[in-house]
C-alpha positions in Angstrom: 24.2 26.7 -8.2 26.2 23.6 -8.7 26.2 21.8 -12.1 29.2 19.4 -12.7 30.2 18.8 -16.1 31.8 15.5 -15.7 34.2 15.6 -18.4 35.9 18.8 -17.4 35.0 18.6 -13.9 34.2 22.6 -14.2 31.1 23.9 -12.3 28.8 25.3 -15.0 25.7 27.0 -13.9 22.0 27.3 -15.5 21.0 30.6 -15.3 17.8 30.8 -13.6 16.5 34.3 -12.6 14.3 32.9 -9.9 12.3 30.0 -8.8 8.7 29.8 -7.5 7.5 26.7 -5.8 4.0 27.0 -6.6 1.3 25.1 -8.4 0.0 27.9 -10.5 1.5 26.8 -14.0 -0.5 23.6 -14.7 -1.8 24.1 -18.2 -2.7 20.1 -18.4 -6.0 18.4 -18.6 -4.9 15.8 -15.7 -3.5 17.8 -12.9 -2.2 15.4 -10.0 -4.3 15.8 -6.8 -1.1 15.8 -4.5 0.5 19.1 -3.9 4.0 17.9 -4.1 3.6 16.6 -7.7 1.5 19.5 -8.6 4.6 22.0 -7.3 7.2 20.0 -9.2 5.4 19.7 -12.7 4.4 23.5 -12.2 8.0 24.4 -11.5 9.3 22.5 -14.4 6.8 24.0 -16.7 7.9 27.3 -15.7 11.3 26.5 -16.6 10.3 25.0 -20.0 11.8 21.8 -19.1 8.5 20.0 -19.4 5.7 20.7 -21.7 3.1 17.8 -21.6 1.7 15.8 -24.5 0.1 17.1 -27.7 -3.6 16.3 -26.4 -3.0 18.5 -23.4 -2.2 16.1 -20.8 0.6 15.2 -18.6 0.0 11.9 -17.7 1.8 11.9 -14.2 1.4 8.5 -13.3 2.7 6.8 -16.6 6.2 5.2 -16.5 9.0 7.6 -18.0 11.3 5.8 -20.1 15.1 6.3 -20.2 15.2 8.5 -23.6 12.4 10.9 -21.9 14.5 11.2 -18.6 17.5 12.0 -20.5 15.9 14.9 -22.4 14.9 16.2 -19.1 18.1 15.6 -17.2 20.2 17.2 -20.0 17.7 20.3 -20.0 19.1 21.0 -16.7 22.4 21.9 -18.2 23.5 24.9 -20.3 23.0 24.0 -24.2 26.0 22.4 -26.1 28.5 24.6 -27.6 30.2 21.8 -29.6 29.6 19.3 -32.0 28.2 16.0 -30.4 28.3 12.9 -32.5 25.1 11.2 -33.0 26.1 7.7 -33.4 26.5 7.0 -29.7 24.5 3.6 -29.1 23.6 0.7 -31.3 19.9 1.1 -30.4 20.0 5.1 -30.7 18.9 6.1 -34.2 20.4 9.3 -35.5 18.6 12.5 -35.7 15.4 11.5 -33.7 14.2 13.7 -30.9 16.3 12.0 -28.0 19.5 11.4 -30.0 21.2 14.7 -29.1 20.7 14.7 -25.3 21.4 10.9 -25.1 24.6 11.2 -27.3 25.6 14.3 -25.2 25.2 12.5 -21.9 27.6 9.9 -23.3 30.3 12.3 -24.3 30.1 13.8 -21.1 30.5 10.7 -19.2 27.1 10.7 -17.7 25.9 7.5 -19.1 27.9 4.6 -20.9 25.2 2.1 -21.7 24.4 -1.2 -20.1 27.4 -3.1 -19.6 27.6 -6.9 -20.4 30.1 -9.0 -19.7 32.6 -10.1 -22.6 31.0 -7.4 -24.9 32.9 -4.3 -26.1 31.9 -1.0 -24.6 31.0 0.3 -27.9 28.5 -2.3 -28.4 26.6 -1.9 -25.3 22.9 -0.9 -25.6 21.1 2.1 -24.3 17.6 0.9 -23.9 15.9 4.2 -24.6 12.3 2.7 -24.4 12.8 0.7 -21.0 11.4 2.6 -18.0 14.0 4.6 -16.0 14.7 3.1 -12.5 15.0 4.9 -9.3 18.9 4.3 -8.9 19.6 5.2 -12.5 17.9 8.6 -12.0 19.9 9.3 -8.8 23.3 8.4 -10.4 22.6 10.8 -13.3 21.3 13.7 -11.1 24.0 13.2 -8.7 26.5 13.5 -11.5 24.9 16.4 -13.1 24.6 18.4 -9.8 28.1 17.2 -8.4 26.3 15.4 -5.2 29.0 14.6 -2.5 29.2 10.9 -2.3 28.9 8.8 0.6 31.2 5.8 1.1 28.6 2.8 1.1 29.4 -0.9 1.0 27.0 -2.9 -1.1 25.4 -2.9 -4.3 26.7 -0.2 -6.7 23.6 1.9 -6.4 23.8 2.0 -2.5 26.1 5.1 -2.5 23.7 7.0 -4.7 20.5 6.1 -2.6 22.4 6.9 0.7 23.8 9.8 -0.8 20.4 11.4 -1.9 18.9 10.7 1.7 22.0 12.3 3.2 21.0 15.7 1.4 17.3 14.9 1.6 16.5 14.8 -2.0 15.2 11.2 -1.9 11.8 9.7 -3.1 10.0 8.2 -0.3 7.6 6.5 -2.3 10.3 4.6 -4.6 13.1 2.2 -4.1 16.0 0.7 -6.1 14.8 -1.5 -9.2 11.4 0.5 -9.4 10.5 2.5 -12.5 9.5 6.1 -11.9 6.6 7.8 -13.1 6.6 11.3 -15.0 5.4 12.9 -11.8 7.9 11.0 -9.6 10.5 12.1 -12.1 9.5 15.7 -11.7 9.6 15.7 -7.9 13.0 14.1 -7.7 14.4 16.8 -10.4 12.8 19.5 -8.5 14.4 18.5 -5.2 17.9 18.2 -6.9 17.2 21.6 -8.5 16.2 23.1 -5.1 19.0 21.7 -3.2 21.4 23.3 -5.9 20.0 26.8 -5.1 20.1 26.0 -1.2 16.3 26.2 -1.3 15.4 22.8 -0.3 13.6 24.0 3.0 11.5 26.3 0.9 10.5 23.7 -1.5 9.7 21.3 1.4 7.8 24.1 3.1 5.6 24.6 0.0 4.9 20.9 -0.3 3.9 20.6 3.3 1.4 23.4 2.6 3.2 26.0 4.5 2.8 29.7 3.1 5.0 32.4 5.0 4.4 32.3 8.7 1.2 30.4 8.6 0.4 26.7 7.6 -2.4 24.3 6.7 -2.3 21.0 8.5 -3.0 18.0 6.0 -4.8 15.2 8.2 -5.1 11.8 7.2 -6.5 10.5 10.8 -8.2 12.6 13.5 -5.6 15.3 14.8 -4.0 14.4 17.8 -4.3 16.5 21.0 -1.4 18.9 21.7 0.2 16.2 24.1 -0.1 13.3 21.8 3.6 13.6 20.7 6.6 15.4 21.5 7.0 16.1 17.8 3.1 16.4 16.7 3.4 20.4 17.1 6.7 20.8 15.8 7.2 20.8 11.9 10.4 22.0 10.1 10.3 22.9 6.5 12.6 20.1 5.7 10.0 17.6 6.7 9.0 15.2 4.1 4.9 14.5 3.6 3.1 11.7 2.1 2.7 12.5 -1.6 -0.2 10.3 -1.8 -1.8 11.9 1.1 -5.0 12.2 -0.7 -5.5 8.6 -1.1 -6.6 7.3 2.3 -8.2 4.1 1.1 -7.4 0.9 3.3 -9.9 -1.4 1.5 -8.8 -4.4 -0.5 -6.3 -3.3 -3.0 -4.1 -4.3 -6.0 -0.5 -3.8 -5.2 1.4 -3.0 -8.3 5.1 -4.3 -8.3 7.6 -1.4 -8.3 5.1 1.0 -6.8 4.5 2.3 -3.4 0.8 1.1 -2.2 -2.4 2.2 -0.8 -2.4 2.5 2.7 -2.0 -1.1 4.0 -2.8 -0.4 7.8 -3.2 2.2 10.5 -2.8 1.8 14.1 -4.0 3.7 17.2 -1.6 2.9 20.2 -2.2 3.8 23.8 0.2 4.0 27.0 -1.6 3.4 30.2 1.3 3.7 32.6 3.7 6.3 31.5 4.8 8.0 28.2 6.9 5.8 26.1 9.8 7.1 24.0 9.5 5.2 20.7 12.8 3.5 19.5 11.2 1.2 16.8 8.1 1.0 14.9 7.0 -2.7 14.1 4.9 -4.0 11.2 3.9 -7.8 11.2 2.3 -9.5 8.3 0.3 -12.7 8.0 2.6 -14.5 5.8 5.9 -13.6 4.1 5.9 -12.1 0.8 9.3 -11.6 -1.0 7.6 -9.1 -3.1 7.1 -6.5 -0.4 10.5 -4.9 -0.1 9.8 -2.4 2.7 7.0 0.0 4.2 7.0 3.6 4.6 5.7 4.7 7.9 3.9 8.0 8.2 2.5 9.9 11.1 -1.1 11.0 11.6 -0.5 14.0 9.6 1.4 12.6 6.7 4.7 13.2 7.8 7.2 10.7 6.6 9.1 9.1 9.5 11.1 6.4 7.6 11.1 3.1 5.9 10.6 -0.1 7.8 12.7 -3.0 6.4 12.4 -6.5 6.9 14.0 -7.8 10.3 16.1 -10.7 9.6 16.5 -11.7 13.2 12.7 -12.7 13.2 12.0 -16.1 12.1 9.3 -16.4 9.2 10.4 -13.2 7.6 7.0 -11.4 8.8 8.3 -8.4 10.8 9.3 -5.2 9.3 11.1 -2.5 11.5 12.0 1.0 11.6 14.4 2.8 13.8 13.5 6.4 15.3 15.5 6.9 18.1 16.8 10.1 17.0 13.2 11.4 16.2 12.2 12.1 19.9 8.9 10.4 19.2 6.6 10.1 22.5 3.6 7.7 22.8 1.9 9.8 25.5 0.3 8.4 28.6 -3.5 7.8 28.2 -3.5 9.7 25.0 -3.9 8.3 21.3 -0.8 8.3 19.0 -1.5 7.2 15.5 0.5 6.0 12.5 0.0 4.4 9.3 1.8 2.5 6.5 2.4 2.2 2.9 4.2 -0.7 1.1 7.0 -0.3 -1.1 6.8 -3.2 -3.7 9.9 -4.6 -5.1 9.8 -4.1 -8.9 9.8 -7.0 -11.3 13.8 -6.8 -12.1 14.5 -6.9 -8.7 12.4 -10.2 -7.9 8.9 -9.1 -7.7 6.4 -11.6 -8.6 2.7 -11.3 -9.6 0.0 -13.4 -7.4 0.1 -13.9 -3.7 -1.2 -11.4 -1.2 0.0 -9.1 1.5 -1.9 -8.7 4.9 -0.8 -6.9 8.2 -1.5 -8.8 11.3 -0.2 -6.4 14.1 1.5 -2.9 14.1 3.2 -1.3 17.0 6.0 0.2 18.6 9.1 -0.8 20.9 10.3 1.8 23.2 11.3 2.7 26.8 9.4 4.5 29.6 10.2 8.2 29.8 10.1 7.9 33.6 10.9 4.4 34.4 13.4 3.3 31.5 11.4 0.0 31.3 11.3 -1.7 28.0 7.8 -1.6 26.4 6.2 -3.1 23.5 2.8 -1.9 22.4 0.9 -3.6 19.7 -2.4 -3.4 18.2 -5.0 -6.3 19.5 -7.8 -7.7 17.5 -7.3 -5.3 14.4 -8.7 -6.7 11.1 -6.5 -5.3 8.1 -7.4 -5.7 4.5 -6.2 -8.3 2.5 -4.5 -7.2 -0.7 -3.2 -8.8 -4.1 0.1 -8.4 -5.7 0.2 -7.7 -9.4 2.3 -6.3 -12.3 -0.3 -3.5 -13.4 -3.7 -2.5 -12.4 -6.7 -0.6 -13.8 -7.1 2.8 -12.4 -10.0 4.3 -13.8 -13.2 3.7 -15.9 -15.4 6.4 -17.0 -18.4 7.3 -19.4 -16.5 8.5 -22.8 -19.7 9.6 -24.2 -22.4 12.4 -23.6 -24.6 12.3 -20.2 -27.8 12.2 -22.2 -28.9 11.8 -25.8 -31.9 10.9 -27.8 -32.9 7.4 -28.0 -33.2 6.2 -31.7 -34.5 2.8 -32.8 -32.9 0.8 -35.2 -29.9 -1.7 -36.0 -26.3 -1.4 -35.0 -26.8 1.8 -32.8 -24.0 3.0 -30.4 -25.3 2.4 -26.7 -22.4 3.2 -24.6 -18.8 4.4 -24.8 -16.5 3.8 -21.7 -12.7 5.1 -21.3 -10.4 2.7 -19.2 -7.0 3.6 -18.0 -4.3 1.8 -16.1 -0.9 1.7 -14.7 2.1 -0.8 -15.0 5.2 -1.2 -12.8 7.3 -2.6 -15.6 7.5 -2.0 -19.4 7.1 -5.8 -19.9 3.9 -5.9 -17.7 0.5 -6.1 -19.6 -3.1 -4.9 -18.9 -5.4 -6.8 -20.8 -9.1 -6.6 -20.1 -10.6 -9.8 -21.2 -14.1 -9.8 -20.4 -16.8 -7.0 -19.4 -20.5 -7.3 -18.1 -22.6 -4.5 -18.7 -26.0 -3.9 -16.8 -28.8 -3.1 -19.1 -31.2 -0.4 -17.7 -34.2 0.3 -19.7 -37.5 2.3 -19.3 -40.9 1.6 -21.5 -40.1 -2.0 -22.7 -37.0 -0.9 -24.7 -34.7 -4.0 -25.6 -31.3 -4.5 -27.1 -30.0 -7.4 -29.4 -27.1 -8.3 -31.5 -24.6 -6.3 -29.5 -21.0 -5.9 -30.5 -18.2 -4.0 -29.1 -15.1 -2.1 -30.9 -12.3 0.0 -29.8 -11.5 3.6 -30.8 -9.1 3.6 -33.7 -10.3 0.4 -35.3 -13.4 -0.6 -37.3 -13.5 -4.3 -36.4 -16.3 -5.4 -34.1 -16.3 -8.4 -31.5 -19.5 -10.1 -30.9 -21.2 -10.0 -27.4 -24.0 -11.7 -25.7 -27.4 -10.6 -24.2 -29.1 -12.6 -21.3 -31.9 -10.7 -19.5 -30.4 -7.5 -18.2 -26.8 -8.3 -18.7 -24.7 -7.6 -21.8 -21.4 -9.7 -21.8 -18.2 -9.1 -23.8 -15.9 -11.9 -23.3 -12.6 -13.4 -25.0 -11.9 -9.5 -25.8 -8.9 -9.6 -28.3 -5.7 -8.0 -26.7 -5.9 -5.0 -29.0 -9.4 -4.2 -27.6 -8.7 -4.1 -23.9 -4.9 -3.6 -23.7 -4.2 -0.7 -21.4 -0.4 -0.7 -20.6 0.4 1.3 -23.7 -2.3 3.9 -23.0 -6.0 4.5 -22.1 -8.8 2.8 -24.4 -12.3 3.5 -25.0 -14.6 0.9 -25.9 -17.9 1.4 -27.8 -21.0 -0.8 -27.5 -23.5 -1.2 -30.3 -26.7 -3.1 -30.5 -30.2 -3.4 -32.4 -32.7 -1.0 -30.2 -36.4 -1.7 -30.1 -38.9 0.0 -28.4 -42.9 -0.7 -28.3 -44.7 1.6 -30.5 -47.1 2.3 -27.7 -44.3 3.3 -25.6 -44.5 7.0 -24.5 -41.5 7.4 -22.5 -38.7 4.9 -23.5 -35.3 5.0 -22.3 -31.7 3.0 -22.2 -28.6 3.0 -20.5 -25.8 0.3 -19.8 -23.5 0.6 -16.8 -20.7 -1.1 -15.1 -21.6 -1.7 -11.8 -19.5 -4.2 -9.6 -16.0 -3.9 -8.9 -15.6 -7.1 -7.0 -13.2 -7.8 -4.5 -10.6 -10.4 -3.4 -13.3 -12.8 -2.5 -16.0 -12.0 -4.9 -15.9 -11.5 -8.7 -16.9 -8.3 -10.2 -18.1 -7.0 -13.8 -14.5 -6.8 -15.2 -12.0 -9.7 -15.8 -8.4 -8.6 -16.6 -4.8 -10.0 -16.6 -1.6 -8.3 -16.1 0.4 -11.0 -18.4 0.8 -13.6 -15.7 -2.3 -13.7 -13.3 -5.7 -13.3 -14.0 -8.1 -10.9 -11.8 -11.7 -11.0 -11.4 -12.0 -7.9 -9.5 -10.4 -4.1 -9.6 -9.2 -1.8 -7.3 -11.7 1.0 -7.5 -14.0 1.2 -4.6 -17.1 2.7 -6.4 -20.5 1.2 -7.5 -21.6 1.8 -10.2 -17.9 2.0 -11.7 -19.0 4.1 -14.6 -22.7 4.7 -16.1 -22.8 5.2 -19.9 -25.1 7.6 -21.9 -28.8 7.8 -20.9 -31.0 7.5 -24.2 -34.3 8.3 -24.0 -37.6 10.2 -25.8 
């Protein structure tokens, strides 16, 4: 166990009897779907480092701020044995929940605040509410664990990124400048923790689904035959797998700045003449987009092969390249080899901008013939890749917030539906504001609605909506109604309900049906604070059905 106390330079271990890289301790209402995040959260829960939220949730996809991260990071060290001053930063109030870990970190030299030219060091701010960035987390965890630093030229953070990659604790779904979510932080912390116990191989084996001498393969595309690749049947416990492997969508998507994206494209390649030793993966895009920092490349089992970066030698800034000469990857003769890519979006602070699109043009490889040493370039041909939109945020879920069924009661100002909306942002300054919703009215037995209004949970104020035929429209919604960047919102719709006296069976249900697409408006209009969108990245129709009222 290697915990470095920076002030004294003394190794001070945190005593843990045993680490179990399992997903058995997840007492939360919103358990993540991917196994690596499940294991990380469960491990930190076992250690008492994380406890979740008072409502029983963990919110793994919500950005983590710097104050929350310092509380987690400092929990990895033994408790303080001496007095820690609590007036350490101008923007850290004394005696609140994060004062002690932040001020202790400063007293140990782990943090010093955000340096500003010509401003005295004692006036530098800590910015506790800002999302913690990938490189900041690497620097702090490297200091706590005494990670050996490589000598790297370039930006200040390059040595932390490369040193993390050198020991195998990096996050393949993040990049410098990107804010980290609670789930990502859990995975990063547990990776450092496992490395400090010389148990990183055990952690990676658990993340890949391996149990003892057996293992379960996680397949994104059809499994290759045994000859499809010289590495296709070989897996080591240190392999890193796609943490988003359950998300195999390749449809139109909103690409959130500072995040790793949906699958941008997948390729099946074929070598006709001889096996080809792959030296480079190549990904071409239709038009340059500076918000696309890199692309993560994975094989057909979800194994992470590396990060393709912009090839500056190709004019137009439209080719991304990943070198894999040392991985012994073979494109077999007359058999398919499959791989797929996800985008790594530049954060807003690193120059990422809302708007614009990303669309792949071609995918392929460069290599040499295994028999002839001929140079080869094998690319996809005629493949149609989905077009995507770049945004600072995205709506991620919509659901019924009421009962499945209830009794229909005629009268004025009756609740006719409740819907819960949630979203994700890539930056603390990003917004998610729903500005308009079209509900489809489904009725039985001549039931009608009129005088519709909408309100948000936690407020008694109403906003007027309109009814035209079978569509109920709530437009020009105030920010307090549709704002999701500070947490989920539940919106409730009310109306006057009338059913004919002669009706034996009457029913009423409102729903949100159409997600829309890049080229076609759907039922929800929203903005990320910069760009307005008329579609959402949820491939379901209907998006959500409300309570069915009947008698």
